[in-house]
C-alpha positions in Angstrom: 0.0 0.0 0.0 1.5 3.3 -1.1 2.1 6.2 1.4 -0.9 8.3 0.0 -3.3 5.4 0.1 -2.0 4.3 3.5 -2.4 7.6 5.0 -5.8 8.3 3.4 -7.1 5.1 4.8 -5.8 5.9 8.3 -7.1 9.5 8.1 -10.7 8.2 7.1 -10.7 5.8 10.1 -9.5 8.6 12.4 -12.2 11.0 11.1 -15.0 8.6 11.7 -13.6 7.8 15.3 -13.5 11.5 16.0 -16.9 12.0 14.6 -18.2 9.3 16.9 -16.6 10.9 20.0 -18.0 14.2 18.9 -21.4 12.6 18.6 -21.3 11.4 22.2 -20.2 14.8 23.4 -22.7 16.7 21.3 -25.8 14.6 21.9 -25.3 13.7 25.5 -22.3 15.0 27.5 -22.5 18.7 26.6 -26.4 19.0 27.1 -26.4 16.9 30.4 -23.1 17.9 32.0 -22.7 21.4 30.8 -26.3 22.7 30.5 -27.7 24.8 27.7 -26.2 28.2 28.8 -22.6 27.1 29.1 -22.7 24.6 26.1 -24.0 27.5 24.0 -21.3 29.8 25.4 -18.5 27.4 24.6 -19.9 26.7 21.2 -20.2 30.5 20.5 -16.6 31.1 21.5 -15.3 28.3 19.3 -17.4 29.4 16.4 -16.3 33.0 16.7 -12.6 31.9 16.9 -13.1 29.7 13.8 -14.5 32.6 11.9 -11.6 34.9 12.6 -9.0 32.1 12.4 -8.2 32.7 8.6 -7.2 36.3 9.4 -4.6 35.2 11.9 -3.3 32.3 9.7 -3.3 34.7 6.7 -3.9 31.6 4.5 -0.4 30.3 5.1 -1.6 26.7 5.8 -2.8 26.4 2.2 -0.1 28.5 0.7 2.5 26.2 2.4 1.0 23.1 0.8 0.7 24.7 -2.7 4.1 26.2 -3.1 6.5 24.1 -0.9 7.1 21.5 -3.5 7.9 24.1 -6.1 11.1 25.1 -4.4 14.0 23.0 -5.7 16.8 23.6 -3.1 16.8 22.8 0.5 17.8 26.4 1.3 14.7 27.8 -0.5 12.4 25.4 1.3 13.8 26.4 4.6 13.4 30.0 3.8 9.8 29.4 2.7 9.0 27.4 5.9 10.4 30.3 8.0 8.3 32.8 6.0 5.0 30.8 6.5 5.6 30.5 10.2 6.8 34.0 10.9 4.8 36.1 8.5 1.5 35.5 10.4 3.0 36.9 13.5 3.6 40.2 11.8 0.0 40.3 10.7 -1.3 39.4 14.1 0.3 42.6 15.6 -1.9 45.1 13.6 -5.0 42.9 14.2 -4.1 42.8 17.9 -3.8 46.6 18.0 -7.1 47.1 16.2 -8.8 44.6 18.5 -7.5 46.3 21.7 -8.5 49.8 20.4 -12.1 48.7 19.5 -12.3 46.0 22.3 -15.0 47.8 24.4 -17.2 48.5 21.3 -16.9 44.9 19.9 -17.7 43.5 23.4 -20.7 45.8 23.8 -22.0 44.8 20.4 -21.7 41.0 20.8 -22.8 40.8 24.4 -25.8 43.2 24.1 -28.3 40.2 24.1 -26.2 37.9 26.2 -24.0 39.5 28.9 -22.4 36.2 29.8 -20.3 36.4 26.7 -18.6 39.6 27.9 -16.4 37.9 30.5 -14.8 35.5 27.9 -14.4 37.8 25.0 -10.6 37.7 25.1 -10.6 33.9 24.7 -11.9 34.3 21.2 -8.7 35.8 19.6 -6.5 33.5 21.8 -8.3 30.3 20.5 -8.4 31.8 17.0 -4.5 32.2 17.1 -4.1 28.7 18.4 -6.4 27.3 15.6 -4.4 29.3 13.0 -1.0 28.0 14.1 -2.2 24.6 14.6 -3.2 24.5 10.9 0.1 26.0 9.8 2.2 23.4 11.6 -0.2 20.7 10.5 0.5 21.8 6.9 4.3 21.8 7.9 3.9 18.1 8.6 1.8 17.3 5.6 4.2 18.8 3.1 6.7 16.2 4.5 4.1 13.5 3.9 3.1 13.1 7.6 -0.6 13.8 7.8 -1.9 11.1 10.2 -0.7 12.5 13.6 -2.0 16.1 12.9 -5.3 14.7 11.7 -5.5 12.6 14.9 -5.0 15.6 17.1 -7.6 17.5 15.1 -10.4 14.9 14.8 -9.8 12.8 17.9 -7.5 14.6 20.2 -9.5 17.8 20.6 -12.8 15.9 21.2 -11.2 13.3 23.5 -9.8 16.0 25.8 -13.1 17.7 25.7 -14.7 14.5 26.9 -12.2 14.3 29.7 -13.0 17.9 30.7 -16.7 17.1 30.7 -16.0 14.2 33.0 -14.0 16.4 35.3 -16.9 18.9 35.3 -19.3 16.0 36.3 -17.0 14.8 39.1 -16.8 18.6 40.2 -13.1 18.8 39.7 -13.7 22.0 37.8 -16.6 24.5 37.6 -18.6 25.6 34.6 -16.5 28.8 34.2 -13.3 26.8 34.6 -14.5 24.5 31.8 -14.6 27.3 29.4 -10.9 28.2 30.1 -10.0 24.5 30.0 -11.4 24.4 26.5 -9.1 27.3 25.5 -6.2 25.4 27.1 -7.0 22.3 25.1 -6.7 24.2 21.8 -3.4 25.7 23.0 -2.0 22.3 23.8 -3.1 21.0 20.4 -1.1 23.8 18.8 2.0 23.1 21.0 1.9 19.4 20.3 1.5 19.8 16.6 4.2 22.4 16.5 6.8 20.2 18.3 5.7 17.2 16.1 6.3 19.4 13.0 9.8 20.5 14.3 10.5 16.8 15.0 9.8 15.9 11.4 11.7 18.9 10.0 14.0 20.9 12.4 13.4 24.5 11.7 16.2 27.0 10.8 14.3 30.2 11.1 15.6 33.1 8.9 14.0 36.3 7.8 13.9 36.2 4.0 11.3 37.0 1.5 10.6 34.3 -1.2 11.6 35.2 -4.7 8.0 34.4 -6.0 6.4 36.5 -3.2 4.0 38.2 -5.6 2.5 34.8 -6.6 2.5 33.6 -3.0 0.7 36.8 -1.7 -1.9 36.7 -4.6 -2.7 33.1 -3.7 -2.7 33.9 0.1 -5.1 36.7 -0.4 -7.5 34.4 -2.3 -7.2 31.8 0.4 -7.9 34.3 3.2 -11.0 35.4 1.5 -12.2 31.8 0.6 -11.2 30.5 4.1 -13.3 33.3 5.7 -16.2 32.6 3.5 -16.1 28.9 4.3 -15.9 29.4 8.0 -18.6 32.0 8.0 -20.9 29.6 6.2 -20.0 27.0 8.8 -20.3 29.1 12.0 -21.8 32.5 11.0 -25.4 31.4 11.8 -24.4 30.8 15.5 -22.9 34.3 15.7 -26.2 35.7 14.3 -28.3 33.8 16.8 -26.3 35.4 19.6 -27.3 38.9 18.4 -31.0 38.2 18.4 -31.7 35.4 20.9 -30.9 34.1 24.4 -27.6 32.2 24.2 -29.2 28.9 25.1 -30.7 28.7 21.6 -27.2 28.2 20.2 -27.0 25.0 22.1 -30.3 23.7 20.7 -29.2 24.8 17.2 -25.7 23.2 17.5 -27.1 19.8 18.4 -29.4 19.9 15.4 -26.8 21.0 13.0 -24.2 18.4 14.2 -26.7 15.7 13.5 -27.5 17.0 10.1 -23.7 17.5 9.2 -23.4 13.6 9.2 -25.0 13.6 5.8 -22.1 15.5 4.3 -19.4 13.1 5.8 -19.4 10.6 3.0 -18.5 13.2 0.4 -15.1 13.9 2.2 -13.5 10.7 1.2 -14.8 10.6 -2.3 -13.7 14.2 -3.0 -10.1 13.4 -2.0 -10.0 10.6 -4.5 -12.0 12.4 -7.3 -10.2 15.8 -7.2 -6.9 14.6 -8.8 -8.8 12.5 -11.4 -11.0 15.6 -12.2 -7.9 17.8 -12.6 -6.2 15.2 -15.0 -9.3 14.8 -17.2 -9.7 18.6 -17.5 -6.0 19.0 -18.3 -6.3 16.3 -21.0 -9.5 17.9 -22.4 -11.3 14.6 -22.1 -14.8 16.2 -21.9 -16.9 13.1 -22.4 -15.0 11.2 -19.7 -15.3 14.2 -17.4 -19.0 14.4 -17.9 -19.3 10.6 -17.2 -17.4 11.1 -14.0 -19.6 14.1 -13.1 -22.7 11.9 -13.4 -21.1 8.9 -11.5 -20.0 11.0 -8.5 -23.4 12.7 -8.4 -25.4 9.4 -8.2 -22.9 7.7 -6.0 -22.9 10.5 -3.5 -26.7 10.8 -3.8 -27.1 7.1 -3.0 -24.7 7.0 0.0 -25.7 10.4 1.3 -29.3 9.6 0.8 -29.0 6.5 3.0 -27.3 8.5 5.7 -30.0 11.1 5.6 -32.7 8.5 5.6 -31.3 6.8 8.6 -31.1 10.1 10.4 -34.6 11.3 9.4 -36.5 8.1 10.3 -34.8 7.9 13.7 -34.8 11.6 14.6 -37.5 11.4 17.2 -35.8 8.6 19.0 -32.5 10.4 18.8 -34.0 13.5 20.4 -35.5 11.3 23.2 -31.8 10.7 24.3 -31.2 14.5 25.0 -32.8 16.9 27.5 -36.4 17.7 26.5 -35.6 21.4 25.9 -33.5 20.4 22.8 -36.5 18.7 21.1 -37.5 21.8 19.2 -34.4 21.3 17.0 -36.0 18.4 15.0 -37.2 20.8 12.3 -33.7 22.3 12.1 -32.2 18.8 11.4 -34.7 18.4 8.4 -33.8 21.8 6.9 -30.1 21.7 7.4 -30.1 18.0 6.3 -31.9 18.8 3.0 -29.5 21.6 2.2 -26.5 19.2 2.7 -28.3 16.5 0.5 -28.8 19.0 -2.3 -25.1 20.1 -2.2 -24.1 16.4 -2.0 -26.0 15.4 -5.3 -23.8 18.0 -7.3 -21.0 15.4 -7.1 -17.5 16.8 -8.0 -19.0 20.2 -9.0 -16.4 22.2 -6.9 -13.5 20.1 -8.2 -14.6 21.0 -11.8 -14.8 24.7 -11.1 -11.5 24.9 -9.1 -9.6 23.2 -12.0 -10.8 25.8 -14.6 -9.8 29.3 -15.3 -13.0 30.3 -13.6 -11.9 29.0 -10.2 -12.3 32.5 -8.7 -16.0 32.2 -9.4 -16.4 29.9 -6.4 -15.0 32.7 -4.2 -17.4 35.3 -5.7 -20.4 33.0 -5.4 -19.3 32.3 -1.8 -19.1 36.0 -0.9 -22.5 36.5 -2.4 -23.8 33.5 -0.3 -22.3 35.0 2.9 -24.1 38.3 2.2 -27.3 36.5 1.4 -27.0 34.3 4.4 -26.5 37.3 6.8 -29.4 39.2 5.2 -31.8 36.1 5.4 -30.7 35.5 9.1 -31.6 39.1 9.9 -34.9 38.7 8.3 -36.0 35.3 9.8 -34.3 35.0 13.2 -36.3 37.8 15.0 -39.6 36.1 13.9 -38.8 32.4 13.8 -35.7 31.9 16.0 -33.5 28.9 15.3 -36.0 27.7 12.6 -35.5 31.0 10.8 -31.8 30.6 10.9 -32.1 27.0 9.6 -34.4 28.1 6.8 -32.0 30.9 5.9 -29.3 28.3 5.6 -31.4 26.0 3.6 -32.5 28.8 1.2 -29.0 30.3 0.8 -27.1 27.0 0.4 -29.7 25.7 -2.2 -29.4 28.9 -4.2 -25.6 28.7 -4.0 -25.6 25.1 -5.1 -28.0 25.9 -7.9 -25.8 28.8 -9.0 -22.7 26.5 -9.2 -24.7 23.9 -11.1 -25.9 26.3 -13.7 -22.4 27.8 -14.0 -21.0 24.4 -14.9 -23.8 23.5 -17.2 -23.7 26.8 -19.1 -20.0 27.4 -19.2 -18.6 23.9 -19.5 -21.6 22.0 -20.9 -21.5 19.4 -18.2 -24.5 17.9 -16.4 -24.6 15.7 -13.3 -28.2 14.4 -13.4 -29.7 11.3 -15.0 -33.0 9.4 -14.8 -31.4 7.6 -11.9 -31.2 10.8 -10.0 -35.0 11.0 -10.0 -35.4 7.3 -9.1 -33.0 7.7 -6.2 -34.8 10.8 -4.8 -38.2 9.1 -5.2 -37.0 5.8 -3.6 -35.5 7.8 -0.6 -38.7 9.7 -0.1 -40.9 6.6 -0.3 -38.8 4.8 2.3 -39.0 7.9 4.5 -42.8 7.8 4.4 -42.8 4.0 5.3 -40.3 4.2 8.1 -40.7 7.6 9.8 -44.1 6.8 11.3 -43.1 3.2 12.3 -41.9 3.1 15.8 -40.7 0.1 18.0 -41.8 0.0 21.6 -38.2 -0.6 22.9 -35.5 1.6 24.5 -34.5 4.3 22.1 -30.9 2.9 21.1 -32.5 -0.5 20.4 -35.3 1.0 18.4 -32.7 3.0 16.4 -30.6 0.0 15.8 -33.5 -2.1 14.6 -35.1 0.5 12.4 -31.7 1.3 10.8 -31.1 -2.4 10.1 -34.4 -2.7 8.3 -33.8 0.6 6.4 -30.3 -0.7 5.4 -31.7 -4.0 4.0 -34.6 -2.5 2.1 -32.6 0.6 0.8 -29.6 -1.5 -0.4 -31.9 -4.2 -1.9 -34.1 -1.8 -3.9 -31.1 0.4 -5.1 -29.4 -2.8 -6.2 -32.4 -4.2 -8.1 -33.1 -0.9 -9.8 -29.4 -0.6 -10.6 -29.3 3.0 -9.4 -25.5 3.0 -9.3 -23.6 0.4 -11.3 -20.5 1.2 -9.5 -22.0 0.5 -6.1 -23.6 -2.6 -7.5 -20.1 -3.9 -8.5 -18.9 -3.3 -5.0 -21.8 -5.2 -3.6 -21.3 -8.1 -6.1 -17.6 -8.2 -5.1 -18.4 -8.2 -1.4 -20.9 -11.0 -1.6 -18.7 -13.0 -3.9 -16.0 -12.9 -1.2 -18.2 -14.2 1.4 -19.8 -16.8 -0.9 -23.4 -15.4 -1.2 -25.1 -15.3 -4.5 -27.7 -12.7 -5.2 
């Protein structure tokens, strides 16, 4: 097994383990041990830190990955490593001065609805800097073909330490206020551990030099700052908006719902890692028909896999919410709206990979900026009247319009189209099974009911998709699997 395949496999396993730990934290430990107010407060601080993180990192984590291999000599590489590690420090200074000068005004603005935020405001830039330098030193390790450890810290380590902190809170070793500070310490430790690991892989020889291709580097960095800010605003901006209009506890209810819905998008991560280089090669070789075929395959494959995950979540959602405190149950509608937005984005297949590998790659950024503006406006319209449902609807509407814009752009500019008749069949099949299983409840303990219903859904869903040949690629995988275990179908 090659190093890329080996590390990709390990990273996939680590991601799923981390997601499992995160699910336990999000669905049970945070709501029960921390309570709605401090769960929401912690979530708000982390979301705000994540939004400003690209400004502190100055896009250097992506710039490092893109340009490092282009330098031919060891001296040039060392100079570039120094530049990527030290340049953000210079940029943090003016940002810090601006933050200190306007600190009272910013604090008054974000804490006007929820005064509890005021005490912890300075933790936001602190965690943001820790996140930024974690990403930079993680990129330092990745360019030297060591991605597993950093991914473990990011996906498993942070969540596992949070679990330990929650247990400490339950055992009364720490207070609620101390838990918030412990969370900041966890991110600081993650940054330090990753930094020392990066230095272990490649011992630094810091020097103050400007790379010869600094113009190209800075142009790309500026693009990454904007695109990273857009991506993080889309991920966490709705929680910041909720803080401005509602009591902070609502962020906790919203966070549980969105975490459940985000599971739908998990299958796309592994496929995009594989498909991205294939898409780039087909576009470079001008193989339009093969690219169009790949576009259709990724669309239906992701629709089938993502549709299965969405179906399992939707038909079990009431039982899932019986496992969390009763006040969180109002988030069921949020799960449906955010889940549908993720599903629609999923069925576009390798749409982003196609756009990023054309001369129109900046269009994703422009569309993203338009989406951020649209999301903010829609949140301002809907949150005051509809609360967390309004925020979820704003997300559903804006992401659907964003996905539709990207689809139309690829269809019109590149004459590529992802949908086939199987797209319709798959959607109808998923909807029909939802109607069958959603209202069918087992009179057992919630986890047993969820397991039984999920097994039945899996059998029926896989069987019908196989018989209707919705995805020939997935059918081949099923045939191969059953052949290995000696079952004929």
